[in-house]
Each structure stands twice: as C-alpha cells, then as structure tokens.
N, C-alpha and C positions, 0 to 999 in steps of 0.2 A: 655353607655358610653355618659357623658354630653360633648356636643359640646361648644367649645369656645366662641360660638355666641350663646349659650342659655340663654335667656332673663331671664327664672325663677330662674335659677342658679345665676346669677348675682346680680338679687334682694334680694337673699338669701343670698349671701357673703357680700353684702351691709349692710346687719343687723347685722354682726358679728362684735364685737368691740375687734378685734385684734389691737392693735396700737404697731407699731415699735417703738423704741428708735429714738429720731432726728438724723440727720446727720447734725452737727452745724460745720461751718466756722467761726473763729475769726481772723480778721487782726487789729494791732494797732502798734504804735510804740515801738521801744523796751523799755523794761524795764517799761512799764504800768501794767503789771500784768496778762499777759495772761497764760504764764508757770504756775503760782501759781492758776489762775482759774482752769487749766486742773487739777493741783495736787490735788486738792480737790474735784473732782469727786470721787465718791465712786467706789472701786474696780477699779482702772484706772491702766493701763497698756502704758505705754511712748513709742514709737518707735522715737528714736532720729538721727537727721541729725545737732543737734546742742548740745551744753551742757549746756543748759539752765536750767534743771531740777536736776544735779547731787547734790546739795548741799539740796535737798527737801526729801531726803530718800524714792524716790516712786522707784516700781518696772519698770525697763525700758529695752528694747533691742535696740542695742546689748548689752550683758553684760558687756563688756570693750569698751570704746571708743564711737564712734558715727558710723553712715551706712558712708559708704565710696564709694558705688556705688550705682547705680541706681536698681541693682538686691538685694542689701542687706536690701532696703527698702521694695519690695515686699516679700521679703524671711521673713523677720520680721512679716508681716499679716500672711504668712504661717505659721508660728511658731504659731501664737496665736491661729488662726482657729483650728489648729492641735490638741491645747491642751486650750481649752477656758475655761477651770473650775474656777470659781471666777474672772473672766475678765468681768466686767460691763461696761466700757468705755475703746475705743483704744483711746489715744491721740497723734496724730503725731504732733511732735514739731523739725523742723518747715514744712510746705508745701512749701513755696518758696524754703527752701533747697533742699528738695525732686526733685523738680521741675527742681534746677540746676544740680542736681544729672542726673536726666531723659535727659537734653538737652546735658549733656557731653556724656551720653552713645550712642545718636540719632548723634552726631556730629563724635563721633568715627566710629559707625557703619557706617553711609552712606556718610561721608564727610572727611574721611581718617584723622580725627580730625582738618580740617581746619577750623575756624571759617569764614575766608575772601577768597573767590577765588582766587585761583592760576592759573597760565596757566595751562591749562589740567586738573584742580581739581576745580569744583563746594564749593564754601564754605557752612557752615550752614547759614549763613545769605543771602545767595543770592536769590532774590525773596520769601523771607519768607518761603522757603523751609522746613529749619531746624524747624523753629515754626510749622509749619504744622505738620511734623513727630513727634514732641514732644507733642503735643495735643493728636495725635493718642495713643501716650505710656501711657499719664497720663490716659486715659479710663481704662488701666490695674490697676491702684492703685484705681482708683474709683468703679472699679468692685470686687475687693478684698475686699475693705469697706463694698461694698453692702452685700457680702458673709457673712463677721462677723457679720452684722446687722441683716441679716434674721435669725443669732444663737442666737439673743437677746440682743446684744451689741451694745451700743448707740457710735457711730463716733464724733469725736472731732478732728478737724485740726487747728493749730495755724500758723501764719505768720507774719511779718512785713507789714506794711503799705507801699506802694508806689502809685505815680500817672499814671493815664492811661488817653490818649487823647481819648477824644469822639468826633465823628463826631455829626455835627447838620444840619439835612437838611433844616433848616428854620432862620440858623444866623451862627455865627461863630463857629470853633470847641474850646473845651473846656476841661478841666483838670476835673477828679476826683478821689478820693481817693477809692482803691481797694488794693488789696494784690500784694507785690513787685515780679511778674511774668510777663511772656510774655501773651499779650492779648488773643490769640485763648485759652491757658490753663485756664486764670482765667476765661474767660466767660463760660466755660466748667465746671467749679466748680460751679459758681454761679448758674447755671440753674439744677445742681444736686443738691446741698444741700436742705436741711429744712429750715435753718436758716444759715443766714448771720449776724453777728454781727461786728460792727466798735468800737473797744475799745479806748476811747478818753478822753482827758480831754477839759474842758471849756476853751476858751480864745478869746481875742478880738485883733485886730490888728489896728493900727494908727500910725500918725506921730506927733512929738513934735515938740512943736516950735524950728526953728532952724534947726530942722534935715531934712534931704532929703529923707531918706528910711522907710519906715513903721516897727514897731516893734511889735511882739506878746508879749501879757502881760496875764498871768493867771488869771483868773475869779476867780477860787476856788480852793481847794485839791481836789475835789473830782473826782473819776475816773467811767466813764460811758460805757456801754456797749450800742450802738444803734443799734436797729433791723428797724429803718424807714430809707428805702433808698430815694434817690431822685438824682437829677443831679449832687451834689456833692460827692456822696458818694454810693459805693455799699453797701446795706443792704437790708434784706428781712425775710419774715416769710412766709412758704407755708402754705395755708388753712390746719388747724388742728393741725398746730404747733405754733397757733398766740402767740406773747409775746407784752406787753407795748411796746410804741415807744423808750424808753429806761428805763435803770435799772441802779444800782448799779453794778461795776464791780466785782463780788464775787459769787462763786457758789452756796451758801446759798442761795442769793437772787435768780439766776437764777433759782435753782429747786423748790424754792415757788413758782414763779411764773408758771412754769410748771406743778406743782400739781393740781394747780388751775384751775376752770374752767376759759377760756380765757375770757369770756366775763365779769363773775365776777369779776377777777382779775381787768380789764380796769374800771368797775363800780367803784368800790372800789378806784381805783387810781385818776379816775375823782374827785370823791367825797373829797378825800384826798387834791388834789388840789386846789379845789374850797374853801373849808374851811380855806386853807391857802393864797388863794387869798385877794387881796384887793377890799374894798367896791364898787371901781368901775367895777372891773372885775365880781364881783359877781352878781351887778345890770345889766352888759350887758348879762350875763347867764340867770337869771331870766327873763329880757326882749324876749329873743330869744325862751325861752321854753313858754312864757305867762303863767309865775308862779309867784304868787303874795305872797307865804310865803316861807321859807327856807324846809318844809316840803313837799310842792307840786315842790319844783326843786327836791329833793332827789327822790320823789316817779316817777318823769319824768327820770331822768337819769337810774332809777332801771328798766325801761321799755323800753330803748332805745337799738335797732339792733346795732350789733359789728361795723359795719362802723360808723356810727354817735355817737358812744363813742369813737372811737378811734379819728375821726376828732377833738373831744373836748379834749382830752386828750392831743393832739398834740398841740392844741391851746394854752391851759393851761400851758403846757411846756415852750412855747414860749414867753407868757406874763410873766412866772416865772422869764427865765433867761434876757428877756428884762428890 
C-alpha cells in the first residue's frame, strides 16, 4: 500500500501528463457575447438560471424554463454527472443567477425568509451572517463541478460584471471589476477557478468642453477576453493553464490558445505585436534586448522565459492601445 506521503510515488505521479480540462469563469457586461462564447464550446450543455441561450439551439437544462431554486441548479449537475455521454463542457449561465438562488434558499432556511432583522428574528443581512452561509453552500456547486471535471468535462461559468470594494492596507479603499455577487462567494470562486476572464470592450473616459460629467467613449468595436488581472479587475490564469494577457472574445480564439504551447503562443504574440508596432517601440525593444538586427530580436524573444515574454506582451499591448 502506497503512503500518501510516499515521495517516490509523488515523483512518479508528477511525470504523468494527465491534464484535466480547465475550470473557466467569465464575467462581463450584458450582451457582450458571453453566452455565445459558451454556445460554441464543443459538446456543451447549458445549465440555465436565465434565458440567454434559448435562441442558440444548444442542449440545456432544465428542459423547459430556467432553474427556479438552488436545488434545481445542483440537480442539473447531478443529471449530467449521471449521464455524461457526449458532454464535453458544462456551461452555467449564469453563476451570479445561481448565487442569488443560493442566497434565497439560505435566507429561507436560516432566517425565516427575512432579509432584514425583525424583532425576534435575525435577518440574512445581519452581521453578514447570510453571506457567510451562502459561501458555504456555494462550495456544494464547486464540488459538483469538480466531480464532473474529474470525468473529463470542462467547466465554464458565465456571469455579469459588478463592482467589489477592495480594502487597501497602504491607501484608500477602491473598487474593482468582478462578478456581480457577494464578495465572500466570489472570492471563493476566484480561488477555485483555473482561469478567470473579464469580457470587455476598450473605452476611454473624459470631459468635453463645457461639460461637468465625464463620459465613456468606445475606442473600437473589438470585444476582448482579458486574463491579466490587477487592482482594477479580477482575472487570472493558474500555472499550467496560461493564456495571453487578452484574446479576442471567441471560442475559436480561446481554443487555439489553449491547444498551443503557452510559451510558444506568447512568443508568437510578442513577435506579431512587435511587427505591427511603431519604429520607436521597435527600437526600445531592440535596445533593451541589446539586439542590433530584427533577426537578433526574434532570436532573443524565442529564448525568453514565460514570465519575461508575458511582461513584454503586456507592455506591447499597452503601447498599441495608447
């Protein structure tokens, strides 16, 4: 019998290339194309808490209507796990809708249906007690998703973007983009996911002459899926599921990046961005790499480690958008 702390067995397991499909979470504004992204996943089955996929001709549960209770959502996962034939991706549309059903169930179960405390009855919102209980319930959803994933299915969860207040130990608090759900549950999902993408358009804000309020202006019509997180946005890629900083919002683009070697994908993206960059930007890169010719620059990029290539891609993307 192999001990769970057997180092030799651990080394042998590390050499086996058994890669599970990713657990992907995508948040974005309504109508940007999240549901279309999921509908183009091969062998997809939707679990609906809203009717966004009804016109797309995809297999979906429940057969009629949408999930109306938290138990409906869990039962839908159980139904797929019991009959997984032909299912390659489970698409939950939407996660924030499922979270609301979960919160409703917790409110009814633990707080007598009271959201605000009444005399003799604590409410869901009192001391964040409801949010804490809901986060515990959300673990059941993630556990069922993991069970399906262990059977070879990919997990995709879609939802609408909201703002989350972020504490800063070194300065004022600020807001960042995340999914429109309670912070405790959202943080749990972000920690669990292999990839978190923010579906967005490029826009700028500013005040026009004589106007008191700033207005947003679209920079272009392209829709992006951003995996490079930071203070303004929850996004990430876990090691082994690396993606470029951002890609065009389409399943074809996503799948092509996942199929390729992540470091090669990034190197090719860096070379493509550099080829389209201005002469000044190309000179800055050449100087930093101490390369005198375009061939020498290419050679340097093709031998860079992952983190350095990622930094270069992010810098080139910023220059392109600027």
